[in-house]
N, C-alpha and C positions, 0 to 999 in steps of 0.2 A: 573523540569524534566531533567533527565540526557540524554545525547546524546546517541543514539543507533548507533551501528556499522553497516555499510551497508552490511557487510558480514553475518549478521544474516539471517538465512534461512526461518524463519517463524515469521510473525507479525500478531497479531490479530488487526483488525480495527473496528471502530464503525462509525455510521452515521456522527459524527463530523469530521472524516477523509476524507469525500467525498467532492468534487471529488478526487479520489485517484491518486496520482502521486508518482513516485519513482525517485530519493530518496525523502523520506518524510522530512519535515522541522526539525524533531528531529534527523536526521542522521548526522554523522560527514561528513564534506565537503571534507576533505583531500583525501578520497578514493571514492568520488562520481563519478558517470557516468552522462551523459547528462540526464536532466529531461525528463521523458516520462509519459504520461497519461496511467493509467492502467484501462481498463474496467473489471468489475466483471462479471463472468459468472452466469448462473441461480442458481448455488449452492452457490453463494457468495464467490467464490474463484478466484484468478488470480495470475499469475506468471509474474515477471518482465522479459522482454526479454533480458535485459542487465546483471543483476546480479543473476537472478534465484530465488530471494526472493519470497516466497509464502505468499500472503496476504489472510487472512481468515476473513470474516465479522462475527462478533459476535453480537447477538441481532437481532431485527427485521429489515429486509431490508426496506428502504424507498419505498413508493409507487411512481410510475412514473406518469408523467403528461399525460393526454389524449387529 
């Protein structure tokens, strides 16, 4: 897998990427900000408060625990 640039503005994620944190492990570290956990909203999207990257969940969202 090639390294992604942290300045990328849109990244599709799957259940394998959860729990979601930015920067993701596949991003270059030289331009990284502090690691922050990103909660997805009801629509399956979230934006990083540091770099503004938009994360969009693709596929079926996992079911939560009751």
